[in-house]
Backbone as ProteinMPNN parsed JSONL, in Angstrom:
{"seq_chain_A": "MEQFKDHFRNVSRIMDCVGCDKCRLWGKLQVSGIGTALKILFALDDKDLDPKLNPNLLQRSEVVALFNALHRVSESLSSVEDFRRIYAATQIEEAKAAAQLERDRQRELARKEAERRAKEWNLSPSMTAVVATVFSALEAVRRSCRGCVEVCVRAARELVSGAGAGKTEL", "coords_chain_A": {"N_chain_A": [[35.54, 12.136, 89.885], [36.335, 10.387, 87.886], [35.179, 11.63, 85.693], [36.682, 13.973, 85.601], [39.195, 12.898, 84.976], [38.609, 11.931, 82.42], [38.132, 14.316, 81.029], [40.679, 15.419, 81.184], [42.194, 13.57, 79.734], [41.064, 14.065, 77.297], [42.112, 16.575, 76.715], [44.736, 15.855, 76.236], [44.34, 14.346, 73.915], [43.534, 16.364, 72.214], [45.91, 17.674, 71.84], [47.062, 16.099, 69.929], [46.204, 17.155, 67.56], [47.772, 19.285, 66.942], [49.831, 20.855, 64.579], [52.648, 21.198, 64.36], [55.42, 19.186, 64.951], [57.339, 19.405, 67.024], [56.049, 21.154, 68.805], [53.808, 19.643, 69.415], [55.02, 17.426, 70.678], [56.298, 18.662, 72.951], [54.066, 19.818, 74.123], [52.438, 17.576, 74.711], [54.154, 16.312, 76.478], [54.216, 18.131, 78.585], [51.511, 18.194, 79.307], [51.266, 15.554, 80.089], [52.989, 15.612, 82.284], [51.604, 17.355, 84.005], [49.338, 15.828, 84.351], [50.462, 13.651, 85.708], [51.234, 14.928, 88.061], [48.706, 15.573, 89.048], [47.742, 13.009, 89.394], [49.327, 12.111, 91.516], [48.56, 13.998, 93.401], [45.842, 13.463, 93.743], [45.836, 10.96, 94.847], [44.362, 8.472, 96.745], [45.034, 7.657, 99.416], [47.868, 7.583, 101.733], [49.066, 5.13, 101.476], [48.837, 4.456, 98.832], [50.831, 5.971, 97.724], [53.148, 4.887, 98.635], [56.17, 3.494, 97.675], [56.984, 0.871, 98.19], [54.697, -0.605, 98.716], [53.213, -0.046, 96.474], [54.66, -0.455, 93.795], [54.369, 0.134, 91.097], [53.368, 2.652, 90.779], [54.204, 5.057, 89.48], [55.239, 5.407, 86.15], [58.33, 5.35, 84.293], [58.321, 7.261, 82.235], [56.336, 8.976, 83.16], [57.538, 10.096, 85.412], [59.662, 11.476, 84.224], [58.164, 13.271, 82.67], [56.851, 14.665, 84.713], [58.967, 15.983, 86.083], [59.87, 17.556, 83.974], [57.627, 19.166, 83.511], [57.512, 20.497, 85.969], [59.871, 21.934, 85.782], [59.266, 23.629, 83.594], [57.105, 25.083, 84.653], [58.377, 26.387, 86.781], [60.16, 27.992, 85.336], [58.316, 29.604, 84.047], [57.169, 30.972, 86.211], [59.393, 32.387, 87.049], [59.746, 34.019, 84.83], [57.399, 35.511, 84.975], [57.934, 37.003, 87.259], [60.079, 38.519, 86.308], [58.734, 39.978, 84.322], [57.005, 41.453, 85.932], [58.84, 43.07, 87.284], [59.864, 44.537, 85.118], [57.524, 45.823, 84.308], [56.992, 47.383, 86.59], [59.21, 49.086, 86.532], [58.689, 50.394, 84.138], [56.313, 51.707, 84.802], [57.298, 53.492, 86.717], [59.0, 55.053, 85.142], [57.109, 56.147, 83.386], [55.619, 57.651, 85.201], [57.55, 59.499, 86.015], [57.973, 60.788, 83.564], [55.434, 61.896, 83.155], [55.323, 63.636, 85.333], [57.405, 65.366, 84.65], [56.346, 66.467, 82.287], [54.182, 67.828, 83.397], [55.542, 69.698, 85.007], [56.841, 71.134, 82.972], [54.613, 72.155, 81.665], [53.559, 73.806, 83.661], [55.654, 75.658, 83.903], [55.523, 76.845, 81.378], [52.974, 78.0, 81.502], [53.455, 79.852, 83.569], [55.357, 81.455, 82.304], [53.86, 82.526, 80.188], [51.964, 83.932, 81.645], [53.618, 85.791, 82.877], [54.516, 87.214, 80.621], [52.088, 88.261, 79.775], [51.46, 89.938, 81.947], [53.646, 91.652, 81.801], [53.188, 92.951, 79.373], [50.824, 94.18, 80.042], [51.719, 95.945, 81.982], [53.345, 97.517, 80.508], [56.188, 96.98, 80.168], [59.739, 96.912, 79.499], [61.585, 94.746, 77.19], [63.774, 93.563, 78.589], [62.995, 93.847, 81.238], [60.742, 92.312, 81.123], [61.829, 89.747, 80.953], [62.924, 89.575, 83.502], [60.617, 89.693, 85.067], [59.404, 87.352, 84.19], [61.212, 85.446, 85.19], [60.939, 85.872, 87.944], [58.22, 85.21, 88.277], [58.348, 82.523, 87.545], [59.987, 81.516, 89.577], [58.352, 82.029, 91.789], [56.218, 80.36, 91.171], [57.488, 77.901, 91.363], [57.999, 77.89, 94.11], [55.377, 77.893, 95.042], [54.518, 75.349, 94.131], [56.229, 73.685, 95.586], [55.461, 74.059, 98.184], [52.897, 72.942, 99.097], [51.111, 73.026, 101.298], [52.808, 73.318, 103.447], [53.719, 75.683, 105.48], [56.025, 76.617, 106.75], [58.134, 75.784, 105.065], [57.474, 77.273, 102.832], [57.795, 79.919, 103.728], [60.533, 79.93, 104.301], [61.532, 79.427, 101.732], [60.59, 81.688, 100.425], [62.054, 83.686, 101.79], [64.665, 82.992, 100.984], [64.369, 83.463, 98.269], [63.879, 86.226, 98.226], [66.245, 87.191, 99.446], [68.098, 86.205, 97.64], [67.462, 87.636, 95.39], [68.578, 90.042, 95.773], [67.418, 91.778, 97.538], [68.193, 92.376, 100.004], [68.258, 91.887, 103.587], [65.508, 91.274, 104.204], [62.947, 90.77, 106.477], [60.408, 88.404, 106.715]], "CA_chain_A": [[36.951, 11.935, 89.627], [36.446, 9.771, 86.551], [34.845, 12.654, 84.707], [37.848, 14.854, 85.527], [40.221, 12.163, 84.228], [38.199, 11.904, 81.011], [38.376, 15.65, 80.466], [42.12, 15.605, 81.057], [42.615, 12.75, 78.583], [40.588, 14.766, 76.104], [43.101, 17.622, 76.442], [45.879, 15.171, 75.63], [43.954, 14.002, 72.536], [43.506, 17.612, 71.45], [47.296, 17.967, 71.487], [47.394, 15.356, 68.707], [45.797, 17.964, 66.418], [48.758, 20.341, 66.692], [50.552, 20.535, 63.348], [54.099, 21.188, 64.534], [55.831, 18.004, 65.716], [58.0, 19.829, 68.265], [55.027, 21.709, 69.702], [52.981, 18.517, 69.862], [55.813, 16.652, 71.628], [56.454, 19.399, 74.203], [52.742, 19.976, 74.718], [52.017, 16.307, 75.309], [55.021, 16.055, 77.62], [53.771, 18.976, 79.693], [50.195, 17.719, 79.745], [51.516, 14.314, 80.827], [53.557, 15.99, 83.582], [50.529, 17.891, 84.848], [48.506, 14.662, 84.688], [51.17, 12.891, 86.742], [51.113, 15.7, 89.303], [47.335, 15.394, 89.541], [47.638, 11.61, 89.838], [49.924, 12.072, 92.851], [47.76, 14.849, 94.272], [44.545, 12.86, 94.021], [45.954, 9.606, 95.39], [43.355, 8.379, 97.798], [45.657, 7.654, 100.738], [49.332, 7.535, 101.713], [49.503, 3.782, 101.075], [48.944, 4.453, 97.37], [52.064, 6.655, 97.358], [54.301, 4.145, 99.162], [56.747, 2.722, 96.571], [57.111, -0.544, 98.54], [53.386, -1.244, 98.584], [52.691, 0.207, 95.134], [55.858, -0.182, 93.005], [54.011, 0.57, 89.741], [52.604, 3.9, 90.882], [54.603, 5.953, 88.392], [56.13, 4.86, 85.127], [59.508, 6.194, 84.063], [57.925, 8.397, 81.387], [55.576, 9.907, 83.985], [58.492, 10.811, 86.267], [60.344, 12.426, 83.339], [57.197, 14.303, 82.321], [56.599, 15.456, 85.918], [60.086, 16.901, 86.304], [59.878, 18.527, 82.879], [56.54, 20.118, 83.759], [57.933, 21.332, 87.095], [60.877, 22.864, 85.252], [58.565, 24.631, 82.78], [56.317, 25.944, 85.544], [59.287, 27.264, 87.513], [60.625, 28.997, 84.374], [57.203, 30.536, 83.826], [57.071, 31.829, 87.395], [60.545, 33.298, 86.996], [59.442, 35.003, 83.786], [56.363, 36.403, 85.504], [58.611, 37.939, 88.168], [60.819, 39.454, 85.45], [57.758, 40.876, 83.695], [56.532, 42.382, 86.966], [59.907, 44.051, 87.496], [59.885, 45.407, 83.937], [56.311, 46.643, 84.365], [57.167, 48.386, 87.648], [60.168, 50.082, 86.03], [57.977, 51.171, 83.12], [55.385, 52.591, 85.498], [58.085, 54.56, 87.338], [59.442, 55.937, 84.063], [55.94, 56.891, 82.909], [55.277, 58.645, 86.223], [58.547, 60.564, 85.914], [57.706, 61.547, 82.343], [54.216, 62.683, 83.383], [55.681, 64.729, 86.248], [58.197, 66.33, 83.876], [55.41, 67.181, 81.413], [53.42, 68.754, 84.232], [56.435, 70.81, 85.346], [57.024, 71.942, 81.759], [53.357, 72.871, 81.43], [53.474, 74.868, 84.67], [56.625, 76.695, 83.525], [54.995, 77.557, 80.214], [51.891, 78.849, 81.989], [54.054, 80.968, 84.306], [55.995, 82.341, 81.324], [52.799, 83.249, 79.487], [51.387, 84.882, 82.599], [54.595, 86.876, 83.032], [54.465, 88.025, 79.399], [50.827, 89.002, 79.787], [51.595, 91.009, 82.936], [54.633, 92.609, 81.311], [52.502, 93.77, 78.362], [49.839, 94.974, 80.771], [52.44, 96.979, 82.714], [54.19, 98.211, 79.532], [57.586, 96.819, 80.563], [60.709, 96.695, 78.423], [61.894, 93.311, 77.027], [64.671, 93.085, 79.654], [62.187, 93.739, 82.457], [59.845, 91.175, 80.899], [62.601, 88.557, 81.318], [63.034, 89.564, 84.966], [59.29, 89.337, 85.586], [59.199, 85.93, 83.902], [62.032, 84.691, 86.133], [60.319, 85.979, 89.266], [57.002, 84.408, 88.263], [58.759, 81.122, 87.525], [60.453, 81.178, 90.925], [57.183, 81.994, 92.675], [55.454, 79.153, 90.84], [58.231, 76.787, 91.952], [57.74, 77.947, 95.551], [53.992, 77.455, 95.25], [54.447, 73.899, 93.938], [56.971, 72.965, 96.624], [54.846, 74.239, 99.506], [51.893, 71.901, 99.322], [50.539, 73.077, 102.637], [53.815, 73.46, 104.502], [53.961, 77.121, 105.574], [57.419, 76.853, 107.127], [58.954, 75.631, 103.865], [57.151, 78.404, 101.957], [58.416, 81.131, 104.269], [61.973, 79.788, 104.103], [61.791, 79.575, 100.3], [60.378, 83.1, 100.081], [63.211, 84.419, 102.303], [65.79, 82.725, 100.09], [64.079, 84.136, 97.009], [64.068, 87.659, 98.42], [67.669, 87.469, 99.688], [68.805, 85.885, 96.402], [67.148, 88.65, 94.381], [69.305, 91.273, 96.118], [66.537, 92.667, 98.273], [68.73, 92.581, 101.335], [67.82, 90.953, 104.625], [64.129, 91.617, 104.542], [62.283, 89.746, 107.274], [59.012, 88.162, 106.341]], "C_chain_A": [[37.162, 11.334, 88.236], [36.159, 10.786, 85.457], [36.023, 13.619, 84.521], [38.962, 14.176, 84.722], [39.887, 12.133, 82.738], [38.45, 13.246, 80.334], [39.87, 15.885, 80.252], [42.676, 14.782, 79.906], [42.203, 13.404, 77.278], [41.555, 15.892, 75.714], [44.317, 17.016, 75.771], [45.564, 14.782, 74.186], [43.906, 15.238, 71.639], [44.922, 17.973, 71.003], [47.728, 17.212, 70.241], [47.066, 16.161, 67.457], [46.8, 19.067, 66.079], [49.627, 19.924, 65.512], [52.048, 20.408, 63.52], [54.495, 20.007, 65.433], [56.472, 18.378, 67.045], [56.971, 20.324, 69.273], [54.149, 20.595, 70.268], [53.734, 17.718, 70.931], [55.905, 17.361, 72.975], [55.11, 19.586, 74.903], [52.274, 18.712, 75.396], [52.855, 15.969, 76.54], [54.565, 16.877, 78.824], [52.406, 18.546, 80.21], [50.354, 16.431, 80.542], [52.094, 14.617, 82.211], [52.502, 16.535, 84.528], [49.588, 16.765, 85.266], [49.141, 13.823, 85.78], [51.068, 13.604, 88.092], [49.714, 15.539, 89.894], [47.111, 13.975, 90.05], [48.185, 11.477, 91.263], [49.049, 12.847, 93.839], [46.46, 14.171, 94.689], [44.636, 11.408, 94.472], [45.079, 9.536, 96.637], [43.947, 8.365, 99.206], [47.169, 7.508, 100.598], [49.853, 6.169, 101.282], [49.667, 3.698, 99.556], [50.265, 5.072, 96.913], [53.317, 5.932, 97.86], [54.88, 3.273, 98.049], [56.917, 1.236, 96.897], [55.787, -1.28, 98.352], [52.824, -1.107, 97.164], [53.866, 0.541, 94.201], [55.551, 0.327, 91.593], [53.196, 1.858, 89.74], [52.915, 4.822, 89.712], [55.514, 5.212, 87.425], [57.274, 5.844, 84.919], [59.139, 7.432, 83.246], [57.126, 9.434, 82.175], [56.501, 10.725, 84.887], [59.223, 11.862, 85.438], [59.411, 13.585, 82.997], [56.915, 15.219, 83.511], [57.728, 16.455, 86.151], [60.169, 17.948, 85.198], [58.814, 19.582, 83.095], [56.896, 21.045, 84.928], [58.962, 22.365, 86.643], [60.197, 23.982, 84.456], [57.76, 25.592, 83.647], [57.233, 26.893, 86.305], [59.874, 28.331, 86.597], [59.541, 30.045, 84.128], [57.06, 31.489, 85.003], [58.218, 32.83, 87.44], [60.302, 34.39, 85.959], [58.388, 35.993, 84.257], [56.994, 37.436, 86.426], [59.41, 38.971, 87.367], [59.875, 40.462, 84.803], [57.225, 41.885, 84.703], [57.568, 43.471, 87.237], [59.958, 45.04, 86.335], [58.686, 46.344, 83.963], [56.442, 47.747, 85.42], [58.134, 49.479, 87.187], [59.511, 50.974, 84.988], [57.02, 52.158, 83.77], [56.118, 53.761, 86.145], [58.523, 55.561, 86.279], [58.276, 56.775, 83.533], [55.531, 57.971, 83.91], [56.266, 59.805, 86.195], [58.29, 61.433, 84.692], [56.471, 62.429, 82.506], [54.511, 63.867, 84.304], [56.485, 65.801, 85.514], [57.301, 67.13, 82.931], [54.598, 68.203, 82.196], [54.282, 69.951, 84.629], [56.641, 71.731, 84.144], [55.775, 72.774, 81.464], [53.217, 74.043, 82.403], [54.448, 76.007, 84.343], [56.102, 77.527, 82.36], [53.847, 78.475, 80.617], [52.43, 80.064, 82.733], [54.703, 81.961, 83.343], [54.949, 83.165, 80.587], [52.152, 84.293, 80.392], [52.315, 86.077, 82.792], [54.582, 87.784, 81.807], [53.198, 88.872, 79.356], [50.919, 90.179, 80.75], [52.569, 92.079, 82.452], [54.018, 93.522, 80.249], [51.511, 94.713, 79.044], [50.513, 96.152, 81.472], [53.362, 97.802, 81.81], [55.675, 98.173, 79.915], [58.467, 96.601, 79.337], [60.997, 95.19, 78.307], [62.81, 92.768, 78.128], [63.909, 92.928, 80.972], [61.196, 92.574, 82.341], [60.544, 89.882, 81.298], [62.728, 88.443, 82.83], [61.711, 89.138, 85.582], [59.022, 87.852, 85.357], [59.99, 85.061, 84.877], [61.417, 84.706, 87.522], [59.05, 85.127, 89.325], [57.324, 82.919, 88.276], [59.219, 80.675, 88.902], [59.284, 81.091, 91.898], [56.329, 80.754, 92.427], [56.146, 77.922, 91.417], [58.014, 76.732, 93.46], [56.333, 77.443, 95.847], [53.855, 75.935, 95.127], [55.128, 73.145, 95.07], [56.299, 73.05, 97.982], [53.906, 73.102, 99.86], [51.433, 71.843, 100.771], [51.543, 73.267, 103.748], [54.258, 74.914, 104.552], [55.427, 77.402, 105.881], [58.34, 76.769, 105.908], [58.713, 76.819, 102.93], [57.833, 79.678, 102.434], [59.917, 81.083, 104.043], [62.323, 79.992, 102.624], [61.608, 81.029, 99.867], [61.537, 83.956, 100.58], [64.423, 84.236, 101.39], [65.603, 83.444, 98.757], [64.357, 85.634, 97.122], [65.54, 87.985, 98.621], [68.484, 87.178, 98.436], [68.567, 86.919, 95.323], [67.821, 89.977, 94.698], [68.464, 92.256, 96.896], [67.044, 92.92, 99.681], [68.199, 91.573, 102.315], [66.429, 91.348, 105.099], [63.535, 90.455, 105.327], [60.848, 89.616, 106.824], [58.203, 87.812, 107.542]], "O_chain_A": [[38.068, 11.738, 87.507], [36.82, 10.796, 84.418], [36.318, 14.03, 83.399], [39.598, 14.813, 83.882], [40.77, 12.289, 81.895], [38.925, 13.3, 79.199], [40.273, 16.482, 79.253], [43.546, 15.256, 79.175], [42.91, 13.309, 76.274], [41.789, 16.133, 74.53], [44.87, 17.599, 74.838], [46.434, 14.878, 73.321], [44.205, 15.161, 70.448], [45.112, 18.516, 69.914], [48.663, 17.634, 69.559], [47.605, 15.873, 66.389], [46.682, 19.712, 65.037], [50.1, 18.79, 65.447], [52.664, 19.565, 62.866], [53.97, 19.853, 66.535], [56.194, 17.757, 68.071], [57.014, 19.96, 70.448], [53.794, 20.604, 71.446], [53.163, 17.371, 71.966], [55.631, 16.764, 74.016], [55.028, 19.522, 76.129], [51.772, 18.751, 76.519], [52.35, 15.416, 77.516], [54.533, 16.377, 79.948], [52.173, 18.535, 81.419], [49.671, 16.227, 81.545], [51.739, 13.965, 83.193], [52.504, 16.216, 85.717], [49.097, 16.746, 86.395], [48.451, 13.337, 86.677], [50.847, 12.974, 89.126], [49.563, 15.387, 91.106], [46.381, 13.762, 91.018], [47.583, 10.815, 92.108], [48.829, 12.407, 94.968], [46.027, 14.286, 95.835], [43.631, 10.697, 94.482], [45.076, 10.446, 97.467], [43.402, 9.008, 100.103], [47.689, 7.332, 99.496], [50.97, 6.067, 100.774], [50.522, 2.968, 99.054], [50.766, 4.741, 95.838], [54.433, 6.336, 97.533], [54.183, 2.404, 97.524], [56.989, 0.416, 95.982], [55.755, -2.422, 97.891], [52.052, -1.954, 96.712], [54.051, 1.707, 93.849], [56.432, 0.908, 90.959], [52.43, 2.119, 88.812], [52.01, 5.309, 89.036], [56.429, 4.493, 87.825], [57.198, 7.007, 85.315], [59.603, 8.532, 83.544], [57.219, 10.63, 81.9], [56.268, 11.915, 85.098], [59.391, 13.0, 85.878], [59.819, 14.746, 83.031], [56.756, 16.427, 83.333], [57.476, 17.637, 86.39], [60.505, 19.103, 85.461], [59.065, 20.769, 82.887], [56.613, 22.242, 84.879], [58.929, 23.52, 87.068], [60.527, 25.155, 84.632], [57.744, 26.795, 83.386], [56.912, 28.07, 86.463], [60.07, 29.466, 87.031], [59.834, 31.236, 84.016], [56.851, 32.687, 84.811], [58.03, 33.984, 87.825], [60.622, 35.555, 86.193], [58.479, 37.186, 83.964], [56.634, 38.612, 86.382], [59.418, 40.154, 87.706], [60.177, 41.654, 84.742], [57.014, 43.049, 84.362], [57.225, 44.642, 87.399], [60.082, 46.246, 86.549], [58.821, 47.533, 83.672], [56.059, 48.893, 85.184], [57.896, 50.663, 87.429], [59.752, 52.18, 84.962], [56.923, 53.31, 83.345], [55.628, 54.89, 86.129], [58.433, 56.771, 86.485], [58.433, 57.966, 83.264], [55.145, 59.072, 83.519], [55.871, 60.963, 86.334], [58.375, 62.659, 84.763], [56.457, 63.573, 82.051], [54.011, 64.97, 84.083], [56.277, 66.995, 85.726], [57.478, 68.34, 82.789], [54.354, 69.311, 81.718], [53.815, 71.089, 84.595], [56.618, 72.954, 84.278], [55.864, 73.936, 81.067], [52.807, 75.136, 82.014], [54.105, 77.18, 84.489], [56.22, 78.752, 82.353], [53.753, 79.603, 80.131], [51.93, 81.176, 82.557], [54.61, 83.172, 83.543], [55.129, 84.366, 80.385], [51.835, 85.398, 79.954], [51.869, 87.222, 82.861], [54.633, 89.005, 81.948], [53.223, 90.036, 78.958], [50.508, 91.291, 80.416], [52.345, 93.271, 82.666], [54.29, 94.722, 80.225], [51.378, 95.879, 78.672], [49.939, 97.239, 81.548], [54.078, 98.681, 82.289], [56.333, 99.211, 79.976], [58.001, 96.166, 78.284], [60.686, 94.435, 79.228], [62.639, 91.627, 78.558], [64.152, 91.987, 81.728], [60.858, 91.933, 83.336], [59.93, 89.012, 81.915], [62.649, 87.345, 83.382], [61.68, 88.324, 86.504], [58.478, 87.174, 86.228], [59.481, 84.041, 85.341], [61.375, 83.68, 88.201], [58.824, 84.409, 90.299], [56.645, 82.141, 88.947], [58.88, 79.578, 89.346], [59.23, 80.189, 92.734], [55.783, 80.171, 93.364], [55.485, 77.004, 91.903], [57.863, 75.65, 94.027], [56.122, 76.668, 96.779], [53.158, 75.306, 95.924], [54.659, 72.081, 95.475], [56.537, 72.204, 98.845], [54.126, 72.387, 100.838], [51.37, 70.778, 101.386], [51.148, 73.37, 104.909], [55.088, 75.333, 103.746], [56.007, 78.334, 105.324], [59.232, 77.603, 105.747], [59.651, 77.314, 102.306], [58.385, 80.429, 101.63], [60.515, 82.079, 103.637], [63.307, 80.661, 102.308], [62.37, 81.542, 99.048], [61.97, 84.867, 99.873], [65.117, 85.198, 101.063], [66.559, 83.969, 98.186], [64.981, 86.234, 96.247], [66.044, 88.945, 98.039], [69.484, 87.855, 98.195], [69.393, 87.068, 94.423], [67.648, 90.945, 93.958], [68.763, 93.45, 96.914], [66.388, 93.606, 100.465], [67.734, 90.505, 101.917], [66.227, 91.71, 106.259], [63.609, 89.302, 104.902], [60.164, 90.61, 106.583], [57.001, 87.572, 107.429]]}, "name": "protein", "num_of_chains": 1, "seq": "MEQFKDHFRNVSRIMDCVGCDKCRLWGKLQVSGIGTALKILFALDDKDLDPKLNPNLLQRSEVVALFNALHRVSESLSSVEDFRRIYAATQIEEAKAAAQLERDRQRELARKEAERRAKEWNLSPSMTAVVATVFSALEAVRRSCRGCVEVCVRAARELVSGAGAGKTEL"}
């Protein structure tokens, strides 16, 4: 316990080396507050904490330093919560951006595939656009399925009926 107290006093002496007067003052005040908290925490028994039996337990400056340190710690915890919220929002935005990039990449791949097929089939430019649209729609259906056959069949029916193919049953 004495060794711990010596190390803590050493931290307070290190604060004397800080060049800025304001920083030194606030640092020493916070170190004193943490020291006061540890003094209370490491009191040997409840009798030591009784103000009637031990009226000189805490000096006025120690009480002020303790409340100041508690205030600073609570502000820090509040800031940590704010940073966590900001980080979570950033992660969501990054995930949305990554998903959008993936969708754009898939669309571009579908467009290139449609152009390749259109050249292979010797289609006119207007038919190439139709093929590209169909390939894009099929790629969207493929992405939305993800193992759900019922959704795929329903999407394919809508695609066929929307393309003017009539009421073809699949």
